[in-house]
Each structure stands twice: as structure tokens, then as C-alpha cells.
C-alpha positions in Angstrom: 19.9 0.7 -0.8 20.8 -2.9 -1.5 18.8 -4.3 -4.4 19.0 -7.7 -2.6 17.3 -6.3 0.5 14.2 -8.6 0.2 16.2 -11.8 -0.3 15.9 -12.4 3.4 12.6 -12.2 5.3 11.4 -8.6 5.8 8.3 -7.4 7.5 6.1 -4.6 6.0 3.7 -2.6 8.1 -0.1 -3.0 8.2 -3.0 -1.0 6.8 -2.5 2.7 7.8 -5.9 4.0 6.5 -8.1 1.6 8.5 -5.7 1.8 11.5 -6.2 5.6 11.6 -10.0 5.2 11.5 -9.8 2.7 14.3 -7.9 5.2 16.4 -10.6 7.8 16.0 -9.8 9.7 12.7 -13.0 11.2 11.3 -12.5 11.1 7.6 -14.1 13.8 5.4 -15.9 12.8 2.3 -13.9 10.3 0.3 -10.6 11.6 1.5 -10.1 8.6 3.9 -6.5 8.6 5.4 -5.6 11.9 3.6 -7.8 13.7 6.0 -5.2 13.1 8.7 -2.5 14.7 6.5 -4.6 17.9 5.7 -5.6 18.5 9.4 -2.6 19.2 11.6 -4.4 18.0 14.7 -4.2 14.5 13.3 -0.4 14.4 12.5 0.5 12.8 15.8 -2.1 10.1 15.1 -0.1 9.2 11.9 3.2 9.3 13.8 1.9 7.1 16.6 0.4 4.5 14.1 3.8 4.4 12.2 5.6 3.9 15.6 3.3 1.1 16.7 3.9 -0.8 13.5 7.7 -0.2 14.0 7.5 -1.4 17.6 5.5 -4.5 16.4 8.5 -5.4 14.2 8.0 -3.8 10.8 11.2 -3.4 8.8 9.5 -1.1 6.4 6.8 1.6 6.8 4.8 3.0 3.9 4.1 6.8 3.6 0.5 7.6 4.4 -0.4 9.2 1.1 -2.5 6.5 -0.5 -5.5 8.7 -0.8 -3.6 11.9 -1.3 -3.7 11.4 -5.1 -4.8 14.4 -7.1 -8.1 12.9 -8.3 -9.2 12.4 -4.7 -8.2 15.9 -3.7 -10.0 17.5 -6.6 -13.3 15.6 -6.0 -13.2 16.7 -2.3 -12.4 20.3 -3.3 -9.0 20.3 -1.4 -6.6 20.2 -4.3 -4.8 23.2 -2.8 -3.4 20.8 -0.1 -2.0 18.3 -2.6 1.7 19.3 -2.2 1.3 19.9 1.5 -0.3 16.5 2.1 2.1 14.4 0.2 5.2 16.2 1.6 3.7 15.8 5.1 3.2 12.0 4.5 7.0 11.8 3.9 7.9 14.1 6.8 5.7 12.2 9.3 7.1 8.8 8.3 10.6 10.1 8.7 9.7 11.6 12.1 8.4 8.3 13.2 11.6 6.6 12.1 13.8 9.1 13.9 11.7 8.8 17.1 12.0 5.0 17.0 15.8 5.0 16.6 15.3 1.8 14.6 17.1 1.1 11.3 13.9 0.7 9.3 13.3 1.8 5.7 10.6 4.1 4.4 8.7 3.1 1.2 7.2 5.9 -0.8 3.7 4.9 -1.7 2.6 5.5 -5.4 -1.0 4.3 -5.5 -3.2 3.8 -8.5 -4.0 7.3 -9.5 -7.8 7.2 -10.0 -10.2 4.7 -8.4 -8.8 1.8 -6.4 -9.1 -1.9 -7.5 -10.1 -1.0 -11.1 -8.1 -0.2 -14.2 -7.5 3.5 -14.9 -9.0 4.2 -18.3 -7.8 7.8 -18.6 -5.2 9.2 -21.0 -1.7 7.9 -20.3 -0.2 11.4 -20.0 -2.7 12.3 -17.2 -1.9 9.1 -15.3 1.8 9.5 -15.6 1.7 13.1 -14.4 -0.3 11.9 -11.4 2.5 9.5 -10.5 5.2 12.1 -11.1 3.5 14.7 -9.0 3.3 12.4 -6.0 6.7 10.8 -6.5 8.7 14.1 -6.6 7.1 15.3 -3.3 7.8 12.2 -1.3 11.2 11.3 -2.8 13.3 13.3 -0.3 12.0 11.2 2.6 12.1 7.7 1.3 14.5 4.8 0.6 12.5 3.2 -2.3 9.1 3.5 -4.1 6.2 1.1 -3.5 3.7 0.8 -6.4 0.5 0.3 -4.3 -2.4 -1.7 -5.6 -1.8 -1.3 -9.4 -4.2 -3.0 -11.7 -2.5 -3.7 -15.0 0.5 -3.2 -17.4 -0.7 0.3 -18.4 -0.4 1.7 -14.9 2.7 -0.3 -14.1 4.6 1.0 -17.1 3.7 4.6 -16.4 4.6 4.4 -12.7 7.9 2.7 -13.6 8.7 5.5 -16.1 8.4 7.9 -13.3 10.4 5.8 -10.8 13.2 5.4 -13.3 13.6 9.2 -13.5 13.8 9.4 -9.7 16.7 7.0 -9.6 15.4 4.9 -6.7 14.5 1.2 -6.6 11.0 0.0 -6.5 8.8 -2.7 -4.9 5.9 -3.5 -7.2 2.5 -4.2 -5.6 -0.1 -5.7 -7.9 -3.8 -6.3 -7.1 -5.4 -9.5 -8.2 -9.0 -10.8 -8.1 -10.4 -14.2 -7.1 -9.8 -15.4 -10.7 -6.0 -14.8 -9.9 -5.8 -12.1 -12.6 -5.4 -8.3 -12.4 -8.5 -6.1 -13.0 -6.9 -5.6 -16.5 -7.6 -9.3 -17.0 -3.8 -9.9 -17.4 -2.0 -12.6 -15.4 0.7 -11.5 -13.0 3.3 -13.2 -15.2 2.2 -11.2 -18.3 2.6 -7.9 -16.4 6.0 -8.8 -15.0 7.2 -9.9 -18.4 6.2 -6.6 -20.0 7.3 -4.3 -17.2 10.3 -5.8 -15.2 13.5 -3.8 -15.1 16.7 -3.7 -13.1 15.3 -1.4 -10.4 12.8 -4.0 -9.1 13.3 -5.0 -5.4 10.6 -7.6 -5.7 6.9 -8.1 -6.3 4.0 -8.4 -3.8 0.2 -9.0 -4.0 -1.3 -5.8 -2.7 -4.5 -5.5 -0.8 -5.5 -9.0 -1.6 -7.2 -11.6 0.7 -5.1 -14.3 2.3 -7.2 -16.9 0.3 -6.5 -15.3 -3.1 -2.8 -14.9 -2.1 -2.7 -18.6 -1.3 -4.2 -19.4 -4.7 -1.8 -17.2 -6.6 1.5 -17.7 -4.7 2.8 -20.5 -6.9 2.6 -18.3 -10.0 4.4 -15.5 -8.2 7.1 -17.9 -7.0 8.0 -18.8 -10.6 9.0 -15.2 -11.4 12.5 -15.6 -9.9 12.5 -12.5 -7.7 11.7 -11.8 -4.0 8.0 -12.0 -3.5 5.3 -11.7 -0.9 2.1 -9.8 0.0 0.3 -7.0 1.9 -2.9 -8.9 2.8 -6.2 -7.3 3.5 -8.7 -8.6 6.0 -11.9 -7.3 4.3 -14.8 -9.7 4.6 -15.7 -9.0 1.0 -13.4 -11.2 -1.2 -13.1 -8.6 -3.9 -13.0 -5.1 -2.5 -14.7 -2.2 -4.4 -13.6 1.4 -5.2 -14.0 4.1 -2.5 -16.9 5.8 -4.3 -19.1 2.8 -3.5 -19.1 3.7 0.2 -18.1 7.4 0.5 -18.7 10.5 -1.5 -17.3 14.1 -1.4 -20.7 15.3 -0.2 -20.4 13.4 3.0 -19.4 15.6 5.9 -18.0 12.6 7.6 -16.8 9.8 5.2 -18.1 6.3 5.7 -15.8 3.7 7.0 -15.1 1.2 4.3 -16.0 -1.7 6.7 -19.6 -0.6 6.4 -19.5 -1.8 2.8 -16.8 -4.4 2.8 -16.9 -5.8 6.3 -14.0 -6.9 8.5 -12.8 -10.3 9.6 -12.7 -9.9 13.4 -12.0 -13.6 13.7 -8.8 -13.3 11.7 -6.5 -12.9 14.7 -2.7 -12.3 14.7 -2.3 -16.0 15.4 -4.3 -16.9 12.3 -2.3 -14.4 10.2 0.9 -16.0 11.5 -0.3 -19.5 10.4 -1.1 -18.1 7.0 2.3 -16.4 6.8 4.1 -19.6 7.8 2.5 -21.4 4.9 3.6 -18.6 2.5 7.2 -18.5 3.8 7.3 -22.3 3.2 6.6 -21.4 -0.4 9.5 -19.0 -0.4 7.8 -15.6 0.4 10.2 -13.2 2.1 8.1 -9.9 1.9 5.4 -10.2 4.6 2.9 -7.5 5.6 -0.7 -6.3 5.9 -3.0 -4.0 4.2 -6.6 -2.8 5.1 -7.8 -4.1 8.5 -4.4 -5.5 9.6 -3.1 -3.8 12.7 0.1 -3.9 14.8 -1.0 -7.1 16.6 -1.0 -8.9 13.2 2.4 -7.5 12.3 3.8 -8.4 15.8 2.9 -12.1 15.2 4.4 -12.4 11.8 7.5 -10.5 12.9 8.5 -13.7 14.7 9.2 -15.2 11.3 12.3 -13.0 10.8 
């Protein structure tokens, strides 16, 4: 694909995990959206959610394998489905694209490999193997990789090592806290300076509140590459790892909104106003994360 793809305004999809729960998915334990990959009866639910984001105007959909990382599969005693789930995430995204007959792109999600929103303290080799195992399974179905909610240089470097071997470009999604730093306590600029290479399509703030994005956007703008966001609409300003609200012992996993809340007042119109302010700063990569649905994406798609 063209490395200049994000120089013009492009619309990313919204939050697949929460959208699937909103559509009736009963998650098991802490598997969250990966439940829908393991259970065939839910595959159409994934396709339909992808399709509704495409119909809303998304130029890019992300594979639904965010919680199909090996650690999550092991703790829920379903590791035998690891290959199946990740391949299925790619297959179902591609099926949705084919049904839509739209010229959209598929981003292969490479999430933080342990808990979300916190730095992975494990051995580098274990983390890199996690990225590699997911990347090789989704690669046949995708146009580029998307590093999803990474929390510091350590994770970023390891994921980029893997991506380089796969010979595909990458969009980098970094998570920042309300102090405008990553969980590693590094600034965005520090991470980019250490990690940037020729394969980068751009950088986005991943699963971050609109308010934190607004506080951070000027720093991101200075990095001289396409930039933007996948904004969450949690009520909690700083989201917490999944184990805070769901455990493998739960027959039915808790919905994260029970812990983190949702901003029901944050309508598509409000998301559009926020996105207009960000495009005025130069943002060209616009999308949503947890609790953003097709109605939010449909509004911001008018900015293309």
C-alpha cells in the first residue's frame, strides 16, 4: 500500500469489543471480544459489526483479535483456540470487506501482549514471541499492521521488530494517561524518537479520552508524520486493565462499563465537534475505540 495513505483524511472504525457486547455477545471470563471468535455462532455478529462501521464511512477496519492474545487465552483455559481465533479475526474482516464491495483497508491489530493500559514487565523474548505469533496468523488477510494501545518503547520496539520481518507497513497506536505520558512514563516524542522507522504510516493516540487527546495533540503534531486518534468514551478518564472487572472464573464476563462507565451524553454530534477541532490542528486519522459505535463514525465520516 501507499505509505502516504494517511496524508489525506481517513476514517478508522470504532470500538469492536464494546460494540459486540452492545449487540448481545455474552463474553466468557476475561475473554471479552475473543469469545465471538471462538464460538462460531457469533461469527456473523463480527461480520455485521464490521459492515456497519464500513457503511458508516470507515476507510479502515481493524481485525477483532484485540483480546485473542496468548496470555488471555491461557488464563481462560482456551489456548488451543489461539491459532483458530486469530486466523478467524482476519477471515471475518476480509469477508466483511468482500460483502461491502467497498475499497476499504484492513488493519491487523497487534495489541499489547499482556494486560491493557499498563507496561508489560515480562521478558522481551516472551513479549516478542507474542507479537510474532499473532502477526503471522493475521498477515494473509491485512493491508498493514496496527500496534494497538502500546504503553512504552519496550513494547513498541519489539512489535516493530516483528512487523519489519513481515514486510508490511504499520500504524502505531500509543496509549497516554492524563499527564500526557505513556504508562512507561515516557513522552510520545521520546518513544517516536527511539522507534520510528521507514515503515510507519503514522501515529495515533489509542483508546484515550477526547480530553486527553486534546491536551496531547500539539505534541503529536510536532512529529512531522500523519497523526490522529482512536478515542474511547469511557467515563473513567484513565481506564484500567481487564482483570479489574472480569476474571477467568466468571461464567459470563463482566462488561467493562460496569467498572469504567460510559458517556451516553457523548453523541455522534459531539464527537464530530471534537473531531473538527482535531482536524483544524492537522489530524488526518480519525476513529473511535471503546464505546464508540457506527453512529459516531458516521458523523466524523462527513469530514473526509
